[in-house]
C-alpha positions in Angstrom: -19.6 6.8 18.5 -17.2 4.5 16.7 -14.6 6.0 14.5 -13.9 4.7 11.0 -10.5 4.7 9.2 -10.0 3.9 5.5 -7.0 1.6 4.6 -5.6 1.4 1.1 -3.8 -1.6 -0.4 -0.1 -1.7 -1.3 1.9 -3.3 -4.1 1.6 -7.1 -4.2 -2.2 -6.9 -4.0 -2.6 -6.7 -7.8 -4.4 -9.5 -9.5 -5.5 -9.8 -13.2 -9.2 -8.9 -13.3 -9.1 -6.4 -10.5 -11.8 -3.8 -10.9 -13.4 -5.5 -13.9 -16.8 -6.4 -12.3 -17.0 -2.9 -10.7 -16.5 -1.2 -14.1 -19.1 -3.6 -15.8 -21.7 -2.9 -13.1 -21.3 0.8 -12.3 -21.1 3.4 -15.1 -19.4 5.8 -12.6 -16.6 3.2 -12.1 -16.1 2.9 -15.8 -15.9 6.7 -16.0 -13.0 6.7 -13.5 -11.1 4.0 -15.5 -11.6 6.0 -18.7 -10.4 9.2 -16.9 -7.3 7.4 -15.7 -6.5 6.1 -19.2 -6.8 9.7 -20.5 -4.6 11.1 -17.8 -1.9 8.5 -18.4 -2.1 8.2 -22.1 -2.4 4.4 -22.2 -5.0 1.7 -21.4 -4.2 0.9 -17.8 -7.8 -0.3 -17.3 -7.2 -3.1 -19.9 -4.1 -4.2 -18.1 -6.0 -4.3 -14.8 -8.9 -6.2 -16.3 -7.2 -8.6 -18.7 -3.5 -8.6 -17.9 -1.4 -10.4 -19.0 0.0 -11.0 -15.5 3.6 -10.2 -16.5 2.4 -6.8 -17.7 0.3 -6.0 -14.6 3.1 -7.1 -12.3 5.5 -4.5 -13.7 6.0 -2.0 -11.0 5.1 0.9 -13.3 1.7 -0.7 -14.0 1.0 -2.4 -10.7 1.4 0.8 -8.7 -1.0 3.0 -10.7 -3.3 0.0 -11.2 -3.7 -0.7 -7.5 -4.1 3.1 -6.9 -6.8 3.2 -9.5 -8.8 0.2 -8.4 -8.5 1.3 -4.7 -9.8 4.8 -5.7 -12.7 3.4 -7.7 -13.6 1.2 -4.6 -13.5 4.4 -2.5 -15.7 6.3 -4.9 -18.3 3.5 -5.2 -18.4 3.1 -1.4 -19.2 6.8 -1.1 -21.9 6.5 -3.8 -23.5 3.4 -2.3 -23.2 4.5 1.3 -23.8 8.2 1.2 -23.8 8.5 5.0 -20.3 7.1 5.3 -18.1 9.2 7.6 -14.4 8.5 8.0 -12.0 10.2 10.4 -8.6 9.1 9.1 -6.9 7.2 6.3 -3.7 5.1 5.9 -2.2 3.1 3.2 0.6 0.5 2.9 3.6 1.9 1.0 2.1 2.8 -2.4 -1.3 2.9 -0.6 -0.2 5.9 1.3 -0.6 7.9 -1.9 -4.2 6.7 -2.3 -4.8 7.5 1.4 -3.6 11.1 0.8 -5.6 11.4 -2.4 -8.8 10.2 -0.6 -8.1 12.8 2.1 -7.9 15.5 -0.5 -4.1 16.2 -0.2 -3.6 15.3 -3.9 -6.0 15.5 -6.9 -6.9 12.1 -8.6 -4.8 13.0 -11.7 -1.8 14.1 -9.7 -1.9 11.1 -7.4 -2.2 8.7 -10.4 0.6 10.3 -12.3 3.0 10.5 -9.3 2.3 6.9 -8.5 2.9 5.8 -12.1 6.3 7.7 -12.1 7.1 6.3 -8.6 6.7 2.8 -10.0 8.9 3.7 -13.0 11.7 5.2 -10.8 11.6 2.2 -8.4 11.8 -0.2 -11.3 14.8 1.7 -12.6 16.4 1.3 -9.1 15.6 -2.4 -9.2 17.3 -2.7 -12.7 20.6 -1.3 -11.5 20.8 -3.3 -8.2 20.4 -7.0 -7.4 17.9 -6.8 -4.6 15.4 -9.1 -3.0 13.0 -9.3 -0.1 11.8 -12.1 2.2 8.9 -12.5 4.7 10.0 -13.6 8.1 7.2 -15.5 9.9 7.0 -16.2 13.6 10.0 -14.2 14.8 9.8 -11.1 16.9 11.2 -7.7 15.9 14.3 -7.7 18.1 15.8 -11.1 16.9 14.8 -10.1 13.3 16.8 -6.9 13.7 19.7 -9.0 14.9 19.3 -11.2 11.7 19.3 -8.0 9.6 22.5 -6.8 11.2 24.2 -10.1 10.8 23.3 -10.5 7.1 23.7 -6.8 6.1 20.0 -6.3 5.2 17.2 -4.1 6.6 13.8 -4.5 8.1 11.4 -3.2 5.3 7.9 -3.8 6.7 6.7 -4.3 10.2 3.2 -5.5 9.2 1.8 -7.2 12.3 2.9 -9.5 15.1 4.8 -12.5 13.6 5.0 -11.0 10.0 8.0 -8.9 9.1 9.6 -8.3 5.8 13.3 -7.9 5.2 15.0 -6.3 2.2 18.5 -6.0 0.7 21.0 -7.5 -1.8 19.7 -10.8 -3.1 22.5 -13.0 -1.9 22.4 -11.4 1.6 18.6 -12.1 1.7 19.4 -15.8 1.2 21.9 -15.6 4.1 19.3 -13.7 6.2 16.7 -16.4 5.6 19.1 -19.1 7.0 19.9 -16.9 10.0 16.2 -16.3 10.7 15.4 -20.0 10.7 18.4 -20.6 13.0 17.0 -18.0 15.4 13.6 -19.8 15.4 11.6 -18.2 12.6 8.8 -20.6 11.6 9.4 -19.6 8.0 11.6 -17.2 6.0 10.3 -17.0 2.5 12.0 -15.1 -0.4 9.3 -12.9 -2.1 8.7 -12.7 -5.9 9.5 -9.0 -6.2 11.6 -7.0 -8.7 14.0 -5.6 -6.1 14.7 -4.5 -2.6 11.9 -2.1 -1.8 12.1 0.0 1.4 15.9 -0.4 1.6 18.9 1.8 0.7 19.0 0.1 -2.7 16.0 2.3 -3.7 17.9 5.5 -3.1 18.3 6.4 -6.8 14.4 6.7 -7.0 14.3 9.4 -4.2 15.5 12.6 -6.1 13.3 11.7 -9.1 10.3 11.2 -6.9 11.0 14.5 -5.1 11.1 16.3 -8.5 7.8 14.6 -9.5 6.1 15.6 -6.2 7.3 19.2 -6.6 5.2 19.3 -9.8 2.0 18.2 -7.9 -0.1 20.5 -5.7 -0.1 19.0 -2.2 -2.9 20.4 0.1 -3.5 19.9 3.8 -5.5 16.6 4.1 -9.1 17.0 5.3 -8.6 14.1 7.9 -5.4 12.8 9.5 -3.4 10.5 7.1 -1.0 8.2 9.0 2.6 8.2 7.6 4.3 4.9 7.0 7.6 6.5 8.1 6.5 7.8 11.5 3.3 5.9 12.3 1.8 9.3 13.2 -0.4 11.6 11.1 1.3 13.6 8.4 2.4 17.2 9.2 3.3 19.9 6.8 6.2 18.0 5.2 4.1 15.4 3.3 6.4 15.5 0.2 9.6 14.9 2.2 8.0 12.0 4.1 6.8 10.4 0.8 10.4 10.6 -0.6 11.8 9.2 2.7 9.3 6.4 2.6 10.9 4.9 -0.6 13.9 3.7 1.5 12.4 3.7 5.0 10.7 0.9 6.9 6.9 0.7 6.7 5.7 0.9 10.3 2.3 -0.6 9.6 1.6 -2.3 12.9 2.5 0.9 14.8 0.4 2.9 12.4 -2.6 0.7 13.2 -1.9 0.8 16.9 -1.8 4.6 16.7 -5.3 4.6 15.2 -6.6 2.1 17.7 -5.2 4.3 20.5 -7.2 7.2 19.1 -10.5 5.3 19.4 -10.8 3.8 15.9 -12.8 0.6 16.0 -13.9 0.2 12.3 -11.5 -0.2 9.4 -12.4 -0.4 5.7 -9.8 -1.9 3.4 -10.2 -0.5 -0.2 -8.6 -2.1 -3.2 -7.6 -5.5 -4.4 -6.8 -8.3 -1.8 -7.4 -8.5 1.9 -3.8 -8.4 3.2 -4.5 -5.4 5.5 -7.6 -7.1 7.0 -5.3 -10.1 7.8 -2.8 -7.9 9.5 -5.4 -6.2 11.6 -6.8 -9.6 12.8 -3.3 -10.2 14.2 -3.0 -6.7 15.7 -6.4 -6.4 17.3 -9.1 -9.1 16.8 -11.8 -6.8 18.3 -11.5 -4.2 15.4 -14.3 -4.4 12.8 -12.8 -5.0 9.4 -14.7 -4.4 6.2 -13.4 -4.4 2.6 -14.2 -3.3 -0.9 -12.4 -5.1 -3.7 -15.3 -6.2 -6.0 -19.1 -6.1 -6.4 -19.7 -8.8 -3.7 -17.5 -7.2 -1.1 -18.9 -3.7 -1.9 -22.5 -5.0 -1.3 -21.5 -6.7 1.9 -19.7 -3.6 3.3 -22.7 -1.3 2.3 -25.0 -3.7 4.2 -22.7 -3.8 7.3 -22.5 0.0 7.3 -26.3 0.3 7.2 -26.7 -1.6 10.5 
Protein backbone atom coordinates (compact mmCIF):
# COMPACT_ATOMS: atom_id res chain seq x y z
CA UNK A 1 0.00 0.00 0.00
CA UNK A 2 1.24 3.47 -0.85
CA UNK A 3 1.58 5.92 2.03
CA UNK A 4 0.33 9.50 1.82
CA UNK A 5 1.84 12.60 3.45
CA UNK A 6 0.19 16.02 3.62
CA UNK A 7 2.41 19.04 2.94
CA UNK A 8 1.53 22.58 3.99
CA UNK A 9 2.56 25.81 2.26
CA UNK A 10 4.92 28.36 3.79
CA UNK A 11 5.17 32.15 3.69
CA UNK A 12 5.59 33.57 0.21
CA UNK A 13 2.77 31.40 -1.15
CA UNK A 14 0.16 34.08 -0.38
CA UNK A 15 -1.80 35.61 -3.27
CA UNK A 16 -4.77 37.99 -3.23
CA UNK A 17 -7.91 35.94 -3.89
CA UNK A 18 -6.65 32.81 -2.11
CA UNK A 19 -9.47 30.74 -0.69
CA UNK A 20 -12.17 32.93 -2.24
CA UNK A 21 -13.66 30.39 -4.69
CA UNK A 22 -13.59 27.71 -1.95
CA UNK A 23 -15.58 29.96 0.41
CA UNK A 24 -18.05 30.85 -2.37
CA UNK A 25 -18.68 27.23 -3.34
CA UNK A 26 -18.59 25.43 0.01
CA UNK A 27 -20.60 26.62 3.05
CA UNK A 28 -18.26 24.60 5.31
CA UNK A 29 -15.29 26.60 3.99
CA UNK A 30 -17.11 29.89 4.59
CA UNK A 31 -17.79 28.73 8.15
CA UNK A 32 -14.05 28.20 8.78
CA UNK A 33 -13.25 31.70 7.48
CA UNK A 34 -15.95 33.15 9.77
CA UNK A 35 -14.58 31.14 12.70
CA UNK A 36 -11.08 32.48 12.03
CA UNK A 37 -12.34 36.08 11.91
CA UNK A 38 -14.09 35.54 15.26
CA UNK A 39 -10.98 33.99 16.84
CA UNK A 40 -8.69 36.82 15.68
CA UNK A 41 -11.12 39.71 16.07
CA UNK A 42 -10.57 41.11 12.57
CA UNK A 43 -11.57 40.24 9.00
CA UNK A 44 -8.65 38.09 7.84
CA UNK A 45 -10.87 36.43 5.23
CA UNK A 46 -11.44 39.77 3.47
CA UNK A 47 -7.69 40.38 3.31
CA UNK A 48 -7.18 36.88 1.80
CA UNK A 49 -9.99 37.35 -0.73
CA UNK A 50 -9.59 41.01 -1.70
CA UNK A 51 -6.23 42.25 -0.46
CA UNK A 52 -4.88 44.82 -1.02
CA UNK A 53 -1.64 42.99 -1.72
CA UNK A 54 0.39 45.28 0.56
CA UNK A 55 -1.90 44.32 3.47
CA UNK A 56 -1.83 40.58 2.70
CA UNK A 57 1.97 40.59 2.33
CA UNK A 58 2.45 41.92 5.87
CA UNK A 59 3.93 39.03 7.82
CA UNK A 60 1.28 39.27 10.54
CA UNK A 61 -1.47 38.76 7.90
CA UNK A 62 0.35 36.48 5.44
CA UNK A 63 1.17 33.87 8.09
CA UNK A 64 -2.35 33.39 9.53
CA UNK A 65 -3.82 33.86 6.03
CA UNK A 66 -1.79 30.99 4.54
CA UNK A 67 -2.46 28.88 7.65
CA UNK A 68 -6.20 29.49 7.26
CA UNK A 69 -6.43 28.79 3.52
CA UNK A 70 -4.28 25.65 3.95
CA UNK A 71 -6.52 24.48 6.80
CA UNK A 72 -9.67 25.06 4.73
CA UNK A 73 -8.12 23.10 1.84
CA UNK A 74 -7.41 20.24 4.28
CA UNK A 75 -10.96 20.26 5.70
CA UNK A 76 -12.54 20.30 2.22
CA UNK A 77 -10.33 17.46 1.06
CA UNK A 78 -11.45 15.36 4.04
CA UNK A 79 -15.07 16.27 3.28
CA UNK A 80 -14.85 15.51 -0.46
CA UNK A 81 -12.64 12.42 -0.10
CA UNK A 82 -13.94 10.79 3.11
CA UNK A 83 -11.74 7.72 2.61
CA UNK A 84 -8.56 9.81 2.64
CA UNK A 85 -5.89 8.34 4.90
CA UNK A 86 -2.61 10.11 5.60
CA UNK A 87 0.28 8.75 7.61
CA UNK A 88 2.42 11.86 8.13
CA UNK A 89 2.42 15.64 7.71
CA UNK A 90 5.06 18.30 7.11
CA UNK A 91 5.04 22.02 6.40
CA UNK A 92 7.55 24.58 5.20
CA UNK A 93 8.44 26.99 8.03
CA UNK A 94 5.06 28.56 8.88
CA UNK A 95 3.46 25.47 7.28
CA UNK A 96 4.87 23.32 10.09
CA UNK A 97 2.27 24.89 12.40
CA UNK A 98 -0.50 23.90 9.96
CA UNK A 99 0.99 20.40 9.73
CA UNK A 100 0.94 20.08 13.53
CA UNK A 101 -2.64 21.36 13.69
CA UNK A 102 -3.74 18.90 10.98
CA UNK A 103 -2.14 16.11 13.04
CA UNK A 104 -4.09 17.20 16.14
CA UNK A 105 -1.16 18.65 18.13
CA UNK A 106 -2.81 22.10 18.26
CA UNK A 107 -6.44 23.18 18.08
CA UNK A 108 -7.44 25.30 15.08
CA UNK A 109 -7.91 28.42 17.22
CA UNK A 110 -4.60 27.97 19.05
CA UNK A 111 -2.71 27.28 15.83
CA UNK A 112 -4.22 30.35 14.16
CA UNK A 113 -3.53 32.66 17.10
CA UNK A 114 0.06 31.43 17.58
CA UNK A 115 0.77 31.89 13.86
CA UNK A 116 -0.70 35.42 13.87
CA UNK A 117 1.54 36.31 16.85
CA UNK A 118 4.55 34.59 15.27
CA UNK A 119 4.07 36.78 12.20
CA UNK A 120 3.86 39.86 14.42
CA UNK A 121 7.00 38.93 16.40
CA UNK A 122 8.95 38.20 13.21
CA UNK A 123 7.83 41.54 11.73
CA UNK A 124 9.06 43.30 14.88
CA UNK A 125 12.42 41.54 14.47
CA UNK A 126 12.52 42.67 10.82
CA UNK A 127 11.80 46.26 11.83
CA UNK A 128 14.83 46.49 14.14
CA UNK A 129 17.29 44.76 11.79
CA UNK A 130 18.22 45.41 8.17
CA UNK A 131 17.94 41.92 6.82
CA UNK A 132 17.39 40.27 3.47
CA UNK A 133 17.31 36.91 1.74
CA UNK A 134 18.32 35.59 -1.67
CA UNK A 135 17.66 32.43 -3.67
CA UNK A 136 20.79 30.70 -4.94
CA UNK A 137 20.02 28.63 -8.04
CA UNK A 138 22.26 25.93 -9.46
CA UNK A 139 24.92 25.77 -6.74
CA UNK A 140 25.43 22.78 -4.44
CA UNK A 141 25.21 22.98 -0.67
CA UNK A 142 28.97 22.83 0.09
CA UNK A 143 29.99 25.80 -2.13
CA UNK A 144 26.91 27.71 -0.93
CA UNK A 145 28.06 27.18 2.67
CA UNK A 146 31.47 28.58 1.64
CA UNK A 147 29.70 31.62 0.17
CA UNK A 148 27.79 32.09 3.44
CA UNK A 149 30.99 31.88 5.49
CA UNK A 150 32.71 34.35 3.16
CA UNK A 151 29.89 36.89 3.27
CA UNK A 152 28.82 36.45 6.90
CA UNK A 153 25.31 35.17 6.12
CA UNK A 154 23.55 31.85 6.80
CA UNK A 155 21.85 29.11 4.82
CA UNK A 156 18.14 29.56 5.57
CA UNK A 157 16.33 27.02 3.37
CA UNK A 158 17.60 23.83 1.77
CA UNK A 159 14.56 23.34 -0.44
CA UNK A 160 15.64 20.93 -3.15
CA UNK A 161 18.68 20.17 -5.34
CA UNK A 162 19.79 23.42 -7.00
CA UNK A 163 17.52 25.69 -4.92
CA UNK A 164 18.88 27.10 -1.69
CA UNK A 165 18.00 30.30 0.17
CA UNK A 166 20.48 32.44 2.12
CA UNK A 167 19.64 34.98 4.83
CA UNK A 168 21.40 37.77 6.72
CA UNK A 169 22.13 41.50 6.81
CA UNK A 170 20.99 43.20 3.60
CA UNK A 171 24.41 44.50 2.47
CA UNK A 172 26.00 41.11 3.20
CA UNK A 173 23.34 39.40 1.05
CA UNK A 174 24.42 41.62 -1.87
CA UNK A 175 28.02 40.49 -1.35
CA UNK A 176 26.92 36.84 -1.01
CA UNK A 177 25.05 37.02 -4.35
CA UNK A 178 28.24 38.23 -6.07
CA UNK A 179 30.29 35.46 -4.42
CA UNK A 180 27.70 32.83 -5.39
CA UNK A 181 27.82 33.88 -9.04
CA UNK A 182 31.61 33.84 -8.94
CA UNK A 183 31.44 30.26 -7.63
CA UNK A 184 29.23 29.21 -10.53
CA UNK A 185 25.64 29.75 -9.37
CA UNK A 186 23.31 30.09 -12.36
CA UNK A 187 21.45 32.84 -10.51
CA UNK A 188 21.52 34.54 -7.13
CA UNK A 189 18.36 36.58 -6.73
CA UNK A 190 17.52 38.85 -3.78
CA UNK A 191 13.98 38.03 -2.55
CA UNK A 192 11.21 40.52 -1.80
CA UNK A 193 10.92 39.81 1.92
CA UNK A 194 10.62 41.97 5.03
CA UNK A 195 13.79 40.64 6.63
CA UNK A 196 16.25 37.83 7.26
CA UNK A 197 14.03 34.87 8.17
CA UNK A 198 15.68 31.72 9.54
CA UNK A 199 18.78 33.62 10.61
CA UNK A 200 20.13 34.96 13.93
CA UNK A 201 18.52 38.33 13.07
CA UNK A 202 15.17 36.77 14.09
CA UNK A 203 16.39 35.97 17.64
CA UNK A 204 14.25 38.67 19.30
CA UNK A 205 11.11 36.79 18.14
CA UNK A 206 12.08 33.57 19.93
CA UNK A 207 11.28 34.36 23.60
CA UNK A 208 7.99 36.00 22.57
CA UNK A 209 7.00 32.93 20.53
CA UNK A 210 8.00 30.66 23.43
CA UNK A 211 5.66 32.61 25.74
CA UNK A 212 2.84 32.38 23.16
CA UNK A 213 3.32 28.62 22.73
CA UNK A 214 3.28 28.18 26.52
CA UNK A 215 -0.30 29.49 26.46
CA UNK A 216 -1.39 26.92 23.87
CA UNK A 217 -2.15 23.28 24.64
CA UNK A 218 0.19 21.07 22.63
CA UNK A 219 -0.84 17.40 22.36
CA UNK A 220 0.99 14.41 20.90
CA UNK A 221 0.29 14.40 17.14
CA UNK A 222 -1.85 11.55 15.79
CA UNK A 223 0.64 10.92 12.96
CA UNK A 224 4.35 11.79 12.64
CA UNK A 225 4.99 15.48 11.85
CA UNK A 226 8.42 16.15 10.35
CA UNK A 227 10.35 18.99 12.01
CA UNK A 228 12.03 21.59 9.79
CA UNK A 229 14.93 21.76 12.26
CA UNK A 230 15.83 18.05 12.37
CA UNK A 231 14.19 16.58 9.22
CA UNK A 232 12.89 13.88 11.60
CA UNK A 233 9.46 13.44 13.23
CA UNK A 234 8.77 15.67 16.23
CA UNK A 235 9.36 14.15 19.66
CA UNK A 236 8.06 15.49 22.95
CA UNK A 237 9.79 18.90 22.65
CA UNK A 238 7.50 20.34 19.95
CA UNK A 239 7.38 23.82 21.46
CA UNK A 240 11.19 24.08 21.81
CA UNK A 241 11.68 22.96 18.20
CA UNK A 242 9.15 25.54 16.92
CA UNK A 243 11.03 28.28 18.80
CA UNK A 244 14.37 27.03 17.45
CA UNK A 245 12.90 26.93 13.91
CA UNK A 246 12.58 30.76 13.80
CA UNK A 247 16.38 31.12 13.50
CA UNK A 248 17.36 27.64 12.24
CA UNK A 249 17.76 26.40 8.66
CA UNK A 250 14.69 24.76 7.09
CA UNK A 251 15.84 21.27 6.08
CA UNK A 252 13.08 20.73 3.52
CA UNK A 253 14.91 18.44 1.09
CA UNK A 254 16.08 16.19 3.93
CA UNK A 255 12.57 16.20 5.41
CA UNK A 256 11.16 14.94 2.10
CA UNK A 257 13.96 12.38 1.75
CA UNK A 258 13.09 11.09 5.24
CA UNK A 259 9.47 10.54 4.16
CA UNK A 260 10.53 8.92 0.89
CA UNK A 261 12.82 6.57 2.85
CA UNK A 262 9.82 5.60 5.01
CA UNK A 263 7.87 4.42 1.95
CA UNK A 264 5.81 7.53 1.22
CA UNK A 265 4.92 7.72 -2.47
CA UNK A 266 2.02 10.21 -2.52
CA UNK A 267 2.19 13.81 -1.33
CA UNK A 268 -0.69 16.29 -1.21
CA UNK A 269 0.22 19.98 -1.05
CA UNK A 270 -2.43 22.00 0.79
CA UNK A 271 -2.73 25.77 0.57
CA UNK A 272 -1.92 28.49 -1.93
CA UNK A 273 0.71 27.96 -4.65
CA UNK A 274 2.55 24.85 -5.82
CA UNK A 275 6.10 25.56 -4.60
CA UNK A 276 6.32 22.33 -2.60
CA UNK A 277 5.22 20.29 -5.63
CA UNK A 278 7.99 21.96 -7.62
CA UNK A 279 10.57 21.07 -4.95
CA UNK A 280 9.41 17.45 -4.90
CA UNK A 281 9.79 17.14 -8.67
CA UNK A 282 13.48 18.03 -8.18
CA UNK A 283 13.87 15.69 -5.19
CA UNK A 284 12.10 12.61 -6.60
CA UNK A 285 10.31 12.66 -9.97
CA UNK A 286 8.61 9.33 -9.22
CA UNK A 287 6.60 10.65 -6.24
CA UNK A 288 2.93 11.37 -6.92
CA UNK A 289 2.16 15.04 -6.22
CA UNK A 290 -1.36 16.36 -5.80
CA UNK A 291 -2.46 19.75 -4.53
CA UNK A 292 -5.48 21.63 -3.20
CA UNK A 293 -5.41 25.42 -3.57
CA UNK A 294 -8.77 26.20 -5.17
CA UNK A 295 -11.92 24.52 -6.47
CA UNK A 296 -10.30 23.18 -9.67
CA UNK A 297 -7.31 21.60 -7.89
CA UNK A 298 -9.61 20.19 -5.16
CA UNK A 299 -11.76 18.46 -7.80
CA UNK A 300 -8.70 17.13 -9.62
CA UNK A 301 -7.19 15.75 -6.40
CA UNK A 302 -10.46 14.12 -5.28
CA UNK A 303 -10.68 12.48 -8.71
CA UNK A 304 -7.07 11.24 -8.53
CA UNK A 305 -7.64 9.81 -5.03
CA UNK A 306 -10.73 7.91 -6.23
CA UNK A 307 -8.67 5.89 -8.75
